[in-house]
Jmol script that loads the backbone (N, CA, C; Angstrom):
load data "model"
ATOM      1  N   MET A   1       0.841  -1.170   0.000  1.00  0.00           N
ATOM      2  CA  MET A   1       0.000   0.000   0.000  1.00  0.00           C
ATOM      3  C   MET A   1       0.890   1.238   0.000  1.00  0.00           C
ATOM      4  N   ALA A   2       0.546   2.202  -0.821  1.00  0.00           N
ATOM      5  CA  ALA A   2       1.340   3.428  -0.936  1.00  0.00           C
ATOM      6  C   ALA A   2       1.170   4.282   0.316  1.00  0.00           C
ATOM      7  N   PRO A   3       2.245   4.951   0.718  1.00  0.00           N
ATOM      8  CA  PRO A   3       2.134   5.809   1.903  1.00  0.00           C
ATOM      9  C   PRO A   3       1.245   7.014   1.607  1.00  0.00           C
ATOM     10  N   PHE A   4       0.561   7.454   2.635  1.00  0.00           N
ATOM     11  CA  PHE A   4      -0.325   8.616   2.503  1.00  0.00           C
ATOM     12  C   PHE A   4       0.515   9.887   2.497  1.00  0.00           C
ATOM     13  N   ILE A   5       0.272  10.734   1.517  1.00  0.00           N
ATOM     14  CA  ILE A   5       0.967  12.017   1.434  1.00  0.00           C
ATOM     15  C   ILE A   5      -0.016  13.098   1.843  1.00  0.00           C
ATOM     16  N   ALA A   6       0.263  13.724   2.957  1.00  0.00           N
ATOM     17  CA  ALA A   6      -0.642  14.758   3.463  1.00  0.00           C
ATOM     18  C   ALA A   6      -0.528  16.017   2.612  1.00  0.00           C
ATOM     19  N   PRO A   7      -1.659  16.560   2.174  1.00  0.00           N
ATOM     20  CA  PRO A   7      -1.600  17.799   1.390  1.00  0.00           C
ATOM     21  C   PRO A   7      -1.154  18.963   2.264  1.00  0.00           C
ATOM     22  N   THR A   8      -0.329  19.804   1.702  1.00  0.00           N
ATOM     23  CA  THR A   8       0.113  20.988   2.429  1.00  0.00           C
ATOM     24  C   THR A   8      -0.315  22.222   1.648  1.00  0.00           C
ATOM     25  N   LEU A   9      -0.792  23.188   2.361  1.00  0.00           N
ATOM     26  CA  LEU A   9      -1.185  24.441   1.728  1.00  0.00           C
ATOM     27  C   LEU A   9       0.030  25.345   1.623  1.00  0.00           C
ATOM     28  N   GLN A  10       0.176  25.924   0.456  1.00  0.00           N
ATOM     29  CA  GLN A  10       1.259  26.865   0.226  1.00  0.00           C
ATOM     30  C   GLN A  10       0.687  28.276   0.234  1.00  0.00           C
ATOM     31  N   ARG A  11       1.570  29.226   0.307  1.00  0.00           N
ATOM     32  CA  ARG A  11       1.158  30.625   0.295  1.00  0.00           C
ATOM     33  C   ARG A  11       0.388  30.959  -0.982  1.00  0.00           C
ATOM     34  N   GLU A  12       0.757  30.327  -2.078  1.00  0.00           N
ATOM     35  CA  GLU A  12       0.126  30.592  -3.368  1.00  0.00           C
ATOM     36  C   GLU A  12      -1.317  30.119  -3.433  1.00  0.00           C
ATOM     37  N   HIS A  13      -1.742  29.267  -2.508  1.00  0.00           N
ATOM     38  CA  HIS A  13      -3.138  28.828  -2.504  1.00  0.00           C
ATOM     39  C   HIS A  13      -4.081  29.996  -2.216  1.00  0.00           C
ATOM     40  N   GLY A  14      -3.569  31.069  -1.675  1.00  0.00           N
ATOM     41  CA  GLY A  14      -4.386  32.269  -1.488  1.00  0.00           C
ATOM     42  C   GLY A  14      -4.905  32.801  -2.812  1.00  0.00           C
ATOM     43  N   TYR A  15      -4.119  32.625  -3.877  1.00  0.00           N
ATOM     44  CA  TYR A  15      -4.568  33.055  -5.202  1.00  0.00           C
ATOM     45  C   TYR A  15      -5.756  32.218  -5.677  1.00  0.00           C
ATOM     46  N   ILE A  16      -5.765  30.955  -5.315  1.00  0.00           N
ATOM     47  CA  ILE A  16      -6.875  30.083  -5.688  1.00  0.00           C
ATOM     48  C   ILE A  16      -8.153  30.577  -5.023  1.00  0.00           C
ATOM     49  N   ILE A  17      -8.060  30.928  -3.766  1.00  0.00           N
ATOM     50  CA  ILE A  17      -9.224  31.462  -3.056  1.00  0.00           C
ATOM     51  C   ILE A  17      -9.667  32.771  -3.694  1.00  0.00           C
ATOM     52  N   LEU A  18      -8.719  33.607  -4.081  1.00  0.00           N
ATOM     53  CA  LEU A  18      -9.052  34.862  -4.753  1.00  0.00           C
ATOM     54  C   LEU A  18      -9.795  34.600  -6.060  1.00  0.00           C
ATOM     55  N   VAL A  19      -9.344  33.624  -6.836  1.00  0.00           N
ATOM     56  CA  VAL A  19     -10.015  33.288  -8.098  1.00  0.00           C
ATOM     57  C   VAL A  19     -11.443  32.822  -7.834  1.00  0.00           C
ATOM     58  N   VAL A  20     -11.641  32.003  -6.810  1.00  0.00           N
ATOM     59  CA  VAL A  20     -12.985  31.532  -6.480  1.00  0.00           C
ATOM     60  C   VAL A  20     -13.885  32.708  -6.111  1.00  0.00           C
ATOM     61  N   VAL A  21     -13.381  33.627  -5.299  1.00  0.00           N
ATOM     62  CA  VAL A  21     -14.169  34.805  -4.913  1.00  0.00           C
ATOM     63  C   VAL A  21     -14.513  35.640  -6.138  1.00  0.00           C
ATOM     64  N   LEU A  22     -13.560  35.825  -7.039  1.00  0.00           N
ATOM     65  CA  LEU A  22     -13.823  36.607  -8.249  1.00  0.00           C
ATOM     66  C   LEU A  22     -14.844  35.923  -9.154  1.00  0.00           C
ATOM     67  N   VAL A  23     -14.777  34.602  -9.260  1.00  0.00           N
ATOM     68  CA  VAL A  23     -15.749  33.874 -10.077  1.00  0.00           C
ATOM     69  C   VAL A  23     -17.151  33.999  -9.477  1.00  0.00           C
ATOM     70  N   VAL A  24     -17.254  33.914  -8.165  1.00  0.00           N
ATOM     71  CA  VAL A  24     -18.554  34.100  -7.512  1.00  0.00           C
ATOM     72  C   VAL A  24     -19.066  35.514  -7.768  1.00  0.00           C
ATOM     73  N   PHE A  25     -18.182  36.503  -7.704  1.00  0.00           N
ATOM     74  CA  PHE A  25     -18.571  37.883  -7.999  1.00  0.00           C
ATOM     75  C   PHE A  25     -19.094  38.016  -9.430  1.00  0.00           C
ATOM     76  N   VAL A  26     -18.422  37.398 -10.396  1.00  0.00           N
ATOM     77  CA  VAL A  26     -18.875  37.446 -11.794  1.00  0.00           C
ATOM     78  C   VAL A  26     -20.247  36.793 -11.927  1.00  0.00           C
ATOM     79  N   ASN A  27     -20.466  35.703 -11.204  1.00  0.00           N
ATOM     80  CA  ASN A  27     -21.764  35.038 -11.249  1.00  0.00           C
ATOM     81  C   ASN A  27     -22.870  35.952 -10.721  1.00  0.00           C
ATOM     82  N   PHE A  28     -22.631  36.615  -9.593  1.00  0.00           N
ATOM     83  CA  PHE A  28     -23.626  37.554  -9.061  1.00  0.00           C
ATOM     84  C   PHE A  28     -23.855  38.713 -10.025  1.00  0.00           C
ATOM     85  N   TRP A  29     -22.781  39.220 -10.593  1.00  0.00           N
ATOM     86  CA  TRP A  29     -22.892  40.321 -11.555  1.00  0.00           C
ATOM     87  C   TRP A  29     -23.757  39.914 -12.744  1.00  0.00           C
ATOM     88  N   ALA A  30     -23.515  38.704 -13.275  1.00  0.00           N
ATOM     89  CA  ALA A  30     -24.315  38.222 -14.404  1.00  0.00           C
ATOM     90  C   ALA A  30     -25.775  38.052 -13.998  1.00  0.00           C
ATOM     91  N   GLY A  31     -26.023  37.595 -12.795  1.00  0.00           N
ATOM     92  CA  GLY A  31     -27.396  37.459 -12.309  1.00  0.00           C
ATOM     93  C   GLY A  31     -28.101  38.802 -12.211  1.00  0.00           C
ATOM     94  N   PHE A  32     -27.390  39.817 -11.731  1.00  0.00           N
ATOM     95  CA  PHE A  32     -27.976  41.159 -11.664  1.00  0.00           C
ATOM     96  C   PHE A  32     -28.246  41.709 -13.061  1.00  0.00           C
ATOM     97  N   LYS A  33     -27.357  41.395 -14.012  1.00  0.00           N
ATOM     98  CA  LYS A  33     -27.585  41.833 -15.393  1.00  0.00           C
ATOM     99  C   LYS A  33     -28.847  41.181 -15.966  1.00  0.00           C
ATOM    100  N   VAL A  34     -29.086  39.924 -15.623  1.00  0.00           N
ATOM    101  CA  VAL A  34     -30.299  39.244 -16.080  1.00  0.00           C
ATOM    102  C   VAL A  34     -31.529  39.935 -15.500  1.00  0.00           C
ATOM    103  N   GLY A  35     -31.491  40.250 -14.211  1.00  0.00           N
ATOM    104  CA  GLY A  35     -32.618  40.946 -13.591  1.00  0.00           C
ATOM    105  C   GLY A  35     -32.863  42.305 -14.212  1.00  0.00           C
ATOM    106  N   ALA A  36     -31.789  43.042 -14.489  1.00  0.00           N
ATOM    107  CA  ALA A  36     -31.925  44.361 -15.113  1.00  0.00           C
ATOM    108  C   ALA A  36     -32.474  44.243 -16.531  1.00  0.00           C
ATOM    109  N   ALA A  37     -32.011  43.245 -17.270  1.00  0.00           N
ATOM    110  CA  ALA A  37     -32.512  43.051 -18.637  1.00  0.00           C
ATOM    111  C   ALA A  37     -33.979  42.636 -18.617  1.00  0.00           C
ATOM    112  N   ARG A  38     -34.355  41.813 -17.671  1.00  0.00           N
ATOM    113  CA  ARG A  38     -35.759  41.398 -17.549  1.00  0.00           C
ATOM    114  C   ARG A  38     -36.642  42.617 -17.293  1.00  0.00           C
ATOM    115  N   LYS A  39     -36.167  43.523 -16.455  1.00  0.00           N
ATOM    116  CA  LYS A  39     -36.927  44.742 -16.158  1.00  0.00           C
ATOM    117  C   LYS A  39     -36.946  45.677 -17.373  1.00  0.00           C
ATOM    118  N   ARG A  40     -35.801  45.847 -18.033  1.00  0.00           N
ATOM    119  CA  ARG A  40     -35.701  46.756 -19.179  1.00  0.00           C
ATOM    120  C   ARG A  40     -36.594  46.309 -20.332  1.00  0.00           C
ATOM    121  N   TYR A  41     -36.616  45.008 -20.611  1.00  0.00           N
ATOM    122  CA  TYR A  41     -37.408  44.494 -21.725  1.00  0.00           C
ATOM    123  C   TYR A  41     -38.827  44.106 -21.304  1.00  0.00           C
ATOM    124  N   ASN A  42     -39.158  44.348 -20.035  1.00  0.00           N
ATOM    125  CA  ASN A  42     -40.488  44.073 -19.491  1.00  0.00           C
ATOM    126  C   ASN A  42     -40.886  42.605 -19.709  1.00  0.00           C
ATOM    127  N   ILE A  43     -39.974  41.722 -19.343  1.00  0.00           N
ATOM    128  CA  ILE A  43     -40.208  40.284 -19.468  1.00  0.00           C
ATOM    129  C   ILE A  43     -40.632  39.757 -18.100  1.00  0.00           C
ATOM    130  N   LYS A  44     -41.822  39.233 -18.008  1.00  0.00           N
ATOM    131  CA  LYS A  44     -42.327  38.672 -16.751  1.00  0.00           C
ATOM    132  C   LYS A  44     -41.857  37.221 -16.621  1.00  0.00           C
ATOM    133  N   TYR A  45     -41.702  36.781 -15.388  1.00  0.00           N
ATOM    134  CA  TYR A  45     -41.310  35.395 -15.136  1.00  0.00           C
ATOM    135  C   TYR A  45     -42.409  34.472 -15.610  1.00  0.00           C
ATOM    136  N   PRO A  46     -42.157  33.334 -16.161  1.00  0.00           N
ATOM    137  CA  PRO A  46     -40.909  32.715 -16.575  1.00  0.00           C
ATOM    138  C   PRO A  46     -40.623  32.904 -18.054  1.00  0.00           C
ATOM    139  N   GLN A  47     -41.171  33.900 -18.691  1.00  0.00           N
ATOM    140  CA  GLN A  47     -41.031  34.085 -20.135  1.00  0.00           C
ATOM    141  C   GLN A  47     -39.619  34.516 -20.520  1.00  0.00           C
ATOM    142  N   ASN A  48     -39.192  34.075 -21.687  1.00  0.00           N
ATOM    143  CA  ASN A  48     -37.913  34.486 -22.278  1.00  0.00           C
ATOM    144  C   ASN A  48     -38.168  34.886 -23.723  1.00  0.00           C
ATOM    145  N   PHE A  49     -37.629  36.012 -24.130  1.00  0.00           N
ATOM    146  CA  PHE A  49     -37.790  36.478 -25.499  1.00  0.00           C
ATOM    147  C   PHE A  49     -36.430  36.795 -26.095  1.00  0.00           C
ATOM    148  N   VAL A  50     -36.398  37.034 -27.397  1.00  0.00           N
ATOM    149  CA  VAL A  50     -35.158  37.184 -28.150  1.00  0.00           C
ATOM    150  C   VAL A  50     -34.249  38.259 -27.562  1.00  0.00           C
ATOM    151  N   GLU A  51     -34.757  39.446 -27.263  1.00  0.00           N
ATOM    152  CA  GLU A  51     -33.917  40.535 -26.750  1.00  0.00           C
ATOM    153  C   GLU A  51     -33.284  40.167 -25.415  1.00  0.00           C
ATOM    154  N   PHE A  52     -33.994  39.379 -24.659  1.00  0.00           N
ATOM    155  CA  PHE A  52     -33.569  39.017 -23.314  1.00  0.00           C
ATOM    156  C   PHE A  52     -32.659  37.793 -23.311  1.00  0.00           C
ATOM    157  N   ASN A  53     -32.783  36.948 -24.320  1.00  0.00           N
ATOM    158  CA  ASN A  53     -32.086  35.662 -24.327  1.00  0.00           C
ATOM    159  C   ASN A  53     -30.570  35.782 -24.242  1.00  0.00           C
ATOM    160  N   CYS A  54     -29.973  36.787 -24.876  1.00  0.00           N
ATOM    161  CA  CYS A  54     -28.510  36.924 -24.846  1.00  0.00           C
ATOM    162  C   CYS A  54     -28.006  37.120 -23.423  1.00  0.00           C
ATOM    163  N   VAL A  55     -28.658  37.990 -22.677  1.00  0.00           N
ATOM    164  CA  VAL A  55     -28.223  38.268 -21.302  1.00  0.00           C
ATOM    165  C   VAL A  55     -28.458  37.045 -20.427  1.00  0.00           C
ATOM    166  N   GLN A  56     -29.621  36.440 -20.554  1.00  0.00           N
ATOM    167  CA  GLN A  56     -29.952  35.286 -19.737  1.00  0.00           C
ATOM    168  C   GLN A  56     -29.045  34.106 -20.070  1.00  0.00           C
ATOM    169  N   ARG A  57     -28.741  33.919 -21.334  1.00  0.00           N
ATOM    170  CA  ARG A  57     -27.900  32.793 -21.751  1.00  0.00           C
ATOM    171  C   ARG A  57     -26.466  32.948 -21.250  1.00  0.00           C
ATOM    172  N   ALA A  58     -25.967  34.172 -21.209  1.00  0.00           N
ATOM    173  CA  ALA A  58     -24.612  34.401 -20.686  1.00  0.00           C
ATOM    174  C   ALA A  58     -24.530  33.979 -19.223  1.00  0.00           C
ATOM    175  N   HIS A  59     -25.542  34.329 -18.446  1.00  0.00           N
ATOM    176  CA  HIS A  59     -25.552  33.940 -17.037  1.00  0.00           C
ATOM    177  C   HIS A  59     -25.701  32.426 -16.895  1.00  0.00           C
ATOM    178  N   GLN A  60     -26.547  31.827 -17.700  1.00  0.00           N
ATOM    179  CA  GLN A  60     -26.721  30.378 -17.644  1.00  0.00           C
ATOM    180  C   GLN A  60     -25.432  29.653 -18.016  1.00  0.00           C
ATOM    181  N   ASN A  61     -24.671  30.213 -18.942  1.00  0.00           N
ATOM    182  CA  ASN A  61     -23.393  29.623 -19.330  1.00  0.00           C
ATOM    183  C   ASN A  61     -22.426  29.608 -18.147  1.00  0.00           C
ATOM    184  N   VAL A  62     -22.406  30.691 -17.377  1.00  0.00           N
ATOM    185  CA  VAL A  62     -21.562  30.735 -16.176  1.00  0.00           C
ATOM    186  C   VAL A  62     -21.985  29.632 -15.215  1.00  0.00           C
ATOM    187  N   LEU A  63     -23.284  29.500 -14.986  1.00  0.00           N
ATOM    188  CA  LEU A  63     -23.772  28.495 -14.044  1.00  0.00           C
ATOM    189  C   LEU A  63     -23.474  27.071 -14.513  1.00  0.00           C
ATOM    190  N   GLU A  64     -23.544  26.837 -15.817  1.00  0.00           N
ATOM    191  CA  GLU A  64     -23.286  25.497 -16.339  1.00  0.00           C
ATOM    192  C   GLU A  64     -21.817  25.103 -16.219  1.00  0.00           C
ATOM    193  N   ASN A  65     -20.928  26.050 -16.381  1.00  0.00           N
ATOM    194  CA  ASN A  65     -19.497  25.738 -16.387  1.00  0.00           C
ATOM    195  C   ASN A  65     -18.824  25.905 -15.031  1.00  0.00           C
ATOM    196  N   LEU A  66     -19.485  26.516 -14.080  1.00  0.00           N
ATOM    197  CA  LEU A  66     -18.877  26.797 -12.783  1.00  0.00           C
ATOM    198  C   LEU A  66     -18.434  25.539 -12.024  1.00  0.00           C
ATOM    199  N   PRO A  67     -19.239  24.489 -11.906  1.00  0.00           N
ATOM    200  CA  PRO A  67     -18.781  23.311 -11.148  1.00  0.00           C
ATOM    201  C   PRO A  67     -17.524  22.667 -11.730  1.00  0.00           C
ATOM    202  N   VAL A  68     -17.467  22.533 -13.040  1.00  0.00           N
ATOM    203  CA  VAL A  68     -16.286  21.930 -13.671  1.00  0.00           C
ATOM    204  C   VAL A  68     -15.070  22.822 -13.468  1.00  0.00           C
ATOM    205  N   PHE A  69     -15.243  24.132 -13.649  1.00  0.00           N
ATOM    206  CA  PHE A  69     -14.142  25.073 -13.465  1.00  0.00           C
ATOM    207  C   PHE A  69     -13.585  24.992 -12.049  1.00  0.00           C
ATOM    208  N   LEU A  70     -14.462  25.025 -11.045  1.00  0.00           N
ATOM    209  CA  LEU A  70     -13.994  24.989  -9.661  1.00  0.00           C
ATOM    210  C   LEU A  70     -13.329  23.655  -9.330  1.00  0.00           C
ATOM    211  N   ALA A  71     -13.880  22.556  -9.818  1.00  0.00           N
ATOM    212  CA  ALA A  71     -13.270  21.249  -9.556  1.00  0.00           C
ATOM    213  C   ALA A  71     -11.867  21.177 -10.149  1.00  0.00           C
ATOM    214  N   LEU A  72     -11.726  21.603 -11.397  1.00  0.00           N
ATOM    215  CA  LEU A  72     -10.404  21.583 -12.031  1.00  0.00           C
ATOM    216  C   LEU A  72      -9.442  22.552 -11.351  1.00  0.00           C
ATOM    217  N   LEU A  73      -9.946  23.678 -10.907  1.00  0.00           N
ATOM    218  CA  LEU A  73      -9.111  24.658 -10.214  1.00  0.00           C
ATOM    219  C   LEU A  73      -8.528  24.066  -8.933  1.00  0.00           C
ATOM    220  N   PHE A  74      -9.377  23.420  -8.129  1.00  0.00           N
ATOM    221  CA  PHE A  74      -8.903  22.863  -6.866  1.00  0.00           C
ATOM    222  C   PHE A  74      -7.976  21.667  -7.082  1.00  0.00           C
ATOM    223  N   VAL A  75      -8.303  20.814  -8.029  1.00  0.00           N
ATOM    224  CA  VAL A  75      -7.448  19.650  -8.297  1.00  0.00           C
ATOM    225  C   VAL A  75      -6.090  20.093  -8.818  1.00  0.00           C
ATOM    226  N   SER A  76      -6.083  21.034  -9.740  1.00  0.00           N
ATOM    227  CA  SER A  76      -4.802  21.478 -10.291  1.00  0.00           C
ATOM    228  C   SER A  76      -3.998  22.278  -9.278  1.00  0.00           C
ATOM    229  N   SER A  77      -4.658  22.934  -8.340  1.00  0.00           N
ATOM    230  CA  SER A  77      -3.900  23.683  -7.330  1.00  0.00           C
ATOM    231  C   SER A  77      -3.173  22.742  -6.384  1.00  0.00           C
ATOM    232  N   TYR A  78      -3.662  21.527  -6.253  1.00  0.00           N
ATOM    233  CA  TYR A  78      -2.971  20.554  -5.417  1.00  0.00           C
ATOM    234  C   TYR A  78      -1.642  20.152  -6.050  1.00  0.00           C
ATOM    235  N   VAL A  79      -1.622  20.062  -7.373  1.00  0.00           N
ATOM    236  CA  VAL A  79      -0.410  19.659  -8.079  1.00  0.00           C
ATOM    237  C   VAL A  79       0.612  20.782  -8.072  1.00  0.00           C
ATOM    238  N   SER A  80       0.218  21.947  -8.546  1.00  0.00           N
ATOM    239  CA  SER A  80       1.153  23.066  -8.602  1.00  0.00           C
ATOM    240  C   SER A  80       0.392  24.377  -8.682  1.00  0.00           C
ATOM    241  N   THR A  81       0.539  25.198  -7.682  1.00  0.00           N
ATOM    242  CA  THR A  81      -0.166  26.481  -7.691  1.00  0.00           C
ATOM    243  C   THR A  81       0.431  27.432  -8.708  1.00  0.00           C
ATOM    244  N   THR A  82       1.721  27.350  -8.952  1.00  0.00           N
ATOM    245  CA  THR A  82       2.358  28.245  -9.924  1.00  0.00           C
ATOM    246  C   THR A  82       1.875  27.940 -11.335  1.00  0.00           C
ATOM    247  N   VAL A  83       1.862  26.684 -11.714  1.00  0.00           N
ATOM    248  CA  VAL A  83       1.379  26.302 -13.040  1.00  0.00           C
ATOM    249  C   VAL A  83      -0.092  26.663 -13.176  1.00  0.00           C
ATOM    250  N   ASN A  84      -0.854  26.454 -12.123  1.00  0.00           N
ATOM    251  CA  ASN A  84      -2.275  26.763 -12.140  1.00  0.00           C
ATOM    252  C   ASN A  84      -2.516  28.246 -12.423  1.00  0.00           C
ATOM    253  N   ARG A  85      -1.768  29.109 -11.773  1.00  0.00           N
ATOM    254  CA  ARG A  85      -1.935  30.554 -11.997  1.00  0.00           C
ATOM    255  C   ARG A  85      -1.575  30.922 -13.421  1.00  0.00           C
ATOM    256  N   LEU A  86      -0.515  30.333 -13.965  1.00  0.00           N
ATOM    257  CA  LEU A  86      -0.112  30.646 -15.336  1.00  0.00           C
ATOM    258  C   LEU A  86      -1.170  30.207 -16.343  1.00  0.00           C
ATOM    259  N   VAL A  87      -1.752  29.042 -16.134  1.00  0.00           N
ATOM    260  CA  VAL A  87      -2.797  28.564 -17.043  1.00  0.00           C
ATOM    261  C   VAL A  87      -4.019  29.464 -16.961  1.00  0.00           C
ATOM    262  N   LEU A  88      -4.425  29.830 -15.755  1.00  0.00           N
ATOM    263  CA  LEU A  88      -5.584  30.714 -15.609  1.00  0.00           C
ATOM    264  C   LEU A  88      -5.320  32.068 -16.240  1.00  0.00           C
ATOM    265  N   TYR A  89      -4.114  32.590 -16.074  1.00  0.00           N
ATOM    266  CA  TYR A  89      -3.787  33.888 -16.656  1.00  0.00           C
ATOM    267  C   TYR A  89      -3.778  33.811 -18.176  1.00  0.00           C
ATOM    268  N   SER A  90      -3.264  32.719 -18.726  1.00  0.00           N
ATOM    269  CA  SER A  90      -3.157  32.615 -20.180  1.00  0.00           C
ATOM    270  C   SER A  90      -4.512  32.416 -20.844  1.00  0.00           C
ATOM    271  N   THR A  91      -5.492  31.870 -20.134  1.00  0.00           N
ATOM    272  CA  THR A  91      -6.809  31.659 -20.733  1.00  0.00           C
ATOM    273  C   THR A  91      -7.667  32.908 -20.696  1.00  0.00           C
ATOM    274  N   ASN A  92      -7.286  33.884 -19.915  1.00  0.00           N
ATOM    275  CA  ASN A  92      -8.077  35.117 -19.853  1.00  0.00           C
ATOM    276  C   ASN A  92      -7.596  35.999 -20.902  1.00  0.00           C
TER     277      ASN A  92
END
end "model"
wireframe off; spacefill off
backbone 0.3
color backbone group
């Protein structure tokens, strides 16, 4: 049986937490944009129309991809926080 390797947190893991907080902020921002667009286009719940669909779809895209993004972020931060930051920076 392989020996257990205890995970250790490095100082750079603070950047991972910062990324998570920023992603949550973007999600809230997109949600507020959906609410504002619903009010601007006078769309009552649960109706969706063409003018409103772009804003609503952008927020839904964030929600659909968030679990996979966070899972990959945490798993990759265990391997190397430096490589993780470089990959995240290069994709933006």
